[in-house]
C-alpha positions as a printed NumPy array, in Angstrom:
array([[ -1.399,  16.656,  -9.807],
       [ -0.607,  14.216, -12.598],
       [  0.842,  12.067, -10.168],
       [ -2.785,  11.953,  -8.556],
       [ -4.422,  11.676, -12.159],
       [ -2.862,   8.667, -12.646],
       [ -3.433,   7.337,  -8.981],
       [ -7.093,   7.398,  -9.257],
       [ -7.359,   5.842, -13.075],
       [ -5.45 ,   2.687, -11.53 ],
       [ -7.559,   2.832,  -8.679],
       [-10.896,   2.726, -10.825],
       [ -9.003,   0.001, -13.182],
       [ -8.823,  -1.709, -10.551],
       [-12.515,  -1.898,  -9.341],
       [-13.139,  -3.47 , -12.834],
       [-11.593,  -6.295, -12.671],
       [-12.448,  -6.867,  -9.56 ],
       [ -9.   ,  -6.99 ,  -7.691],
       [ -9.109,  -9.091,  -4.048],
       [-10.882,  -6.348,  -1.607],
       [ -7.399,  -6.138,   0.081],
       [ -5.669,  -5.155,  -2.954],
       [ -8.081,  -2.196,  -3.23 ],
       [ -8.175,  -1.005,  -0.191],
       [ -4.325,  -0.783,  -0.353],
       [ -5.062,   1.209,  -3.755],
       [ -7.36 ,   3.82 ,  -1.696],
       [ -5.014,   3.691,   0.943],
       [ -3.014,   5.084,  -1.706],
       [ -5.446,   7.307,  -3.928],
       [ -8.334,   8.433,  -1.758],
       [ -9.733,  10.621,   0.441],
       [ -8.786,   9.086,   4.409],
       [-10.82 ,  10.936,   7.02 ],
       [ -9.827,  10.708,  10.31 ],
       [-12.71 ,  12.965,  12.243],
       [-14.453,  11.069,  13.302],
       [-18.199,  10.537,  12.692],
       [-20.895,  11.536,  14.912],
       [-25.301,  11.786,  15.021],
       [-27.449,  14.119,  16.843],
       [-30.874,  12.976,  17.015],
       [-32.906,  16.002,  15.992],
       [-36.001,  14.93 ,  17.979],
       [-37.784,  17.303,  20.8  ],
       [-38.211,  15.306,  23.523],
       [-40.743,  16.138,  26.414],
       [-40.782,  16.234,  29.433],
       [-42.893,  14.128,  31.261],
       [-44.632,  14.007,  34.542],
       [-44.182,  12.568,  37.248],
       [-46.976,   9.746,  38.819],
       [-49.505,  12.344,  41.982],
       [-50.431,  11.326,  45.054],
       [-54.287,  11.112,  45.645],
       [-55.189,  14.071,  47.488],
       [-58.215,  14.07 ,  50.495],
       [-61.162,  16.443,  48.609],
       [-60.957,  20.109,  49.598],
       [-56.691,  19.66 ,  49.8  ],
       [-55.141,  22.187,  47.758],
       [-53.153,  20.298,  45.29 ],
       [-49.768,  22.016,  43.735],
       [-48.471,  21.594,  40.67 ],
       [-47.349,  18.764,  38.932],
       [-43.831,  17.767,  39.393],
       [-42.004,  17.126,  35.887],
       [-39.662,  14.382,  35.864],
       [-36.314,  15.643,  35.287],
       [-35.329,  15.944,  31.116],
       [-32.713,  13.417,  29.447],
       [-29.683,  15.053,  28.498],
       [-30.002,  17.024,  25.107],
       [-28.533,  16.279,  22.799],
       [-28.455,  12.863,  22.388],
       [-25.454,  12.094,  20.042],
       [-24.367,   8.825,  18.448],
       [-20.191,   8.55 ,  18.333],
       [-18.139,   5.92 ,  18.084],
       [-17.699,   2.696,  19.814],
       [-21.825,   3.228,  19.506],
       [-23.484,   1.959,  16.707],
       [-25.598,   4.52 ,  14.236],
       [-28.653,   2.994,  12.707],
       [-30.588,   2.149,   9.59 ],
       [-31.094,   5.527,   8.192],
       [-29.379,   7.635,  10.228],
       [-27.403,  11.082,   8.997],
       [-24.017,  10.689,  10.386],
       [-21.651,  13.345,  10.09 ],
       [-18.045,  13.416,   9.578],
       [-16.286,  16.872,   9.819],
       [-17.877,  20.382,  11.418],
       [-19.759,  22.947,   9.971],
       [-17.547,  25.046,   7.589],
       [-15.511,  22.002,   7.557],
       [-13.293,  22.005,   4.169],
       [-13.708,  18.626,   4.611],
       [-17.942,  17.506,   5.694],
       [-19.605,  14.617,   5.196],
       [-23.426,  12.577,   5.41 ],
       [-23.553,   9.162,   5.449],
       [-26.858,   7.645,   5.415],
       [-27.695,   3.438,   4.753],
       [-30.589,   3.008,   2.944],
       [-32.431,  -0.17 ,   1.289],
       [-31.512,  -2.989,   3.466],
       [-33.199,  -5.957,   1.828],
       [-32.057, -10.079,   2.157],
       [-33.304, -12.585,  -0.536],
       [-32.07 , -16.572,  -0.709],
       [-29.045, -17.816,  -2.959],
       [-28.154, -20.351,  -4.464],
       [-25.981, -22.658,  -2.104],
       [-22.832, -22.356,  -2.305],
       [-21.074, -26.39 ,  -2.101],
       [-24.617, -27.483,   0.088],
       [-23.998, -24.733,   2.783],
       [-26.935, -22.308,   2.627],
       [-26.86 , -18.548,   2.117],
       [-28.215, -15.36 ,   1.375],
       [-28.218, -12.691,  -0.655],
       [-28.098,  -9.192,   1.014],
       [-28.22 ,  -5.415,  -0.925],
       [-27.909,  -2.603,   0.464],
       [-27.432,   1.379,  -0.257],
       [-24.898,   3.759,   0.898],
       [-25.459,   7.537,   0.185],
       [-22.679,   9.661,   0.82 ],
       [-23.191,  13.877,   0.894],
       [-19.892,  16.134,   0.137],
       [-20.908,  19.342,   2.266],
       [-17.366,  20.364,   1.76 ],
       [-15.547,  22.015,   0.165],
       [-12.695,  19.277,  -0.82 ],
       [-13.587,  16.309,  -3.734],
       [-14.394,  12.924,  -1.587],
       [-12.637,   9.932,  -3.379],
       [-14.655,   6.743,  -1.916],
       [-14.387,   3.326,  -3.792],
       [-17.046,   1.935,  -0.799],
       [-17.106,  -1.719,  -2.973],
       [-13.817,  -2.174,  -0.718],
       [-14.851,  -0.062,   2.37 ],
       [-17.591,  -1.022,   3.335],
       [-18.859,  -4.485,   4.683],
       [-20.675,  -6.784,   6.112],
       [-19.694,  -7.657,  10.219],
       [-21.723,  -9.537,  12.161],
       [-24.522, -12.071,  11.422],
       [-26.982, -13.669,  13.634],
       [-27.232, -16.6  ,  12.301],
       [-28.652, -20.463,  13.869],
       [-25.749, -21.124,  15.535],
       [-25.976, -18.236,  17.414],
       [-24.039, -14.245,  15.951],
       [-20.866, -14.127,  13.924],
       [-18.503, -11.774,  13.859],
       [-16.699, -11.757,   9.926],
       [-16.283,  -9.878,   7.24 ],
       [-18.633, -10.939,   4.918],
       [-17.47 ,  -7.907,   1.812],
       [-18.889,  -7.267,  -1.683],
       [-18.35 ,  -9.419,  -4.372],
       [-18.461,  -9.4  ,  -8.488],
       [-20.977, -12.391,  -8.78 ],
       [-22.455, -10.572,  -5.795],
       [-22.627,  -7.589,  -7.578],
       [-23.63 ,  -9.1  , -10.922],
       [-26.658, -11.111,  -9.498],
       [-28.779,  -8.377,  -7.858],
       [-27.743,  -6.284, -11.106],
       [-25.555,  -3.97 ,  -9.604],
       [-23.432,  -2.803, -12.805],
       [-21.419,   0.38 , -13.738],
       [-21.568,   1.536, -10.72 ],
       [-19.785,   5.332, -10.423],
       [-16.595,   5.194,  -8.59 ],
       [-15.777,   9.222,  -9.4  ],
       [-14.784,  11.278,  -6.864],
       [-17.606,  12.434,  -5.184],
       [-17.533,  16.961,  -6.105],
       [-18.799,  19.251,  -2.857],
       [-22.541,  19.541,  -2.705],
       [-22.974,  16.296,  -4.624],
       [-25.164,  13.594,  -2.928],
       [-24.238,   9.8  ,  -4.807],
       [-26.083,   6.379,  -3.549],
       [-23.702,   3.46 ,  -3.811],
       [-25.294,  -0.6  ,  -4.586],
       [-23.814,  -2.93 ,  -2.708],
       [-24.165,  -6.681,  -3.289],
       [-22.635,  -9.462,  -0.822],
       [-23.599, -13.393,  -0.498],
       [-23.289, -14.178,   3.475],
       [-24.212, -17.7  ,   5.533],
       [-28.374, -17.637,   5.824],
       [-29.295, -16.002,   8.271],
       [-29.825, -12.089,   9.244],
       [-27.367,  -9.285,   9.236],
       [-26.895,  -7.42 ,  12.604],
       [-24.191,  -5.072,  11.566],
       [-22.776,  -3.133,   8.534],
       [-19.53 ,  -1.355,   8.483],
       [-17.506,   1.647,   6.606],
       [-13.778,   1.823,   6.751],
       [-13.397,   5.767,   6.606],
       [ -9.901,   5.855,   6.926],
       [ -8.984,   2.748,   5.273],
       [ -7.406,   0.684,   7.725],
       [-10.223,   0.587,   9.966],
       [ -8.763,   2.64 ,  12.823],
       [-11.55 ,   5.425,  12.098],
       [-14.706,   3.235,  10.887],
       [-18.954,   3.829,  10.648],
       [-20.888,   1.039,  12.413],
       [-24.406,   0.719,  11.757],
       [-26.842,  -1.671,  12.789],
       [-29.944,  -3.167,  10.55 ],
       [-33.115,  -1.159,  12.112],
       [-34.527,   2.543,  12.798],
       [-33.327,   4.284,  15.283],
       [-36.03 ,   3.531,  18.527],
       [-35.085,   7.395,  19.815],
       [-34.658,   9.852,  17.326],
       [-36.752,  10.593,  13.664],
       [-36.223,  12.833,  11.137],
       [-33.203,  15.132,  10.497],
       [-31.094,  17.933,  11.619],
       [-29.787,  20.827,   8.966],
       [-27.004,  19.591,   7.063]])
């Protein structure tokens, strides 16, 4: 326990002094909670059956009951490699699992930023909400594990890794963030900010295991098929 506590203290110190993201990731791999369970989202919206087009009948002809088109497969579930949507309640771990988490991407905003070496750029800010629904403590440092992974720019779509930075966090006014272990039953909202080339953010990525083998990806748009939440 002493070794674990010292590891977490060293990790928090690394965050305060803002080591390079790759060093933070290595630190989290040693200290944080590595998650191997597959994330998923279940659509809570009931999809009613649709009435099929009906033929025209002559007067006096008996009219049969309307034919209903078959229902789409239910429930509608998203799992990787599909993207989730901004605002989706993404779960990791099944009901009653010791490690059960709910993730949600919220409040994505963009503003023009001072050009860097004459190159236009934007400041993007967002919130990552994590609820610990299990009985185990969850330890994470989202500034080292979450990034912007796809942009739409004047030159077309670009894939990459645009990570939060000290300068972006300060420009957004995000200071004194809480990265303490997330205890069971607790919800925490992590504020994040990153500079990106001028354009629109299309995708965010959160690394569940630190090395990208298990991750959550969100597209920066609301779910066009579902609304509301399922029970935790």
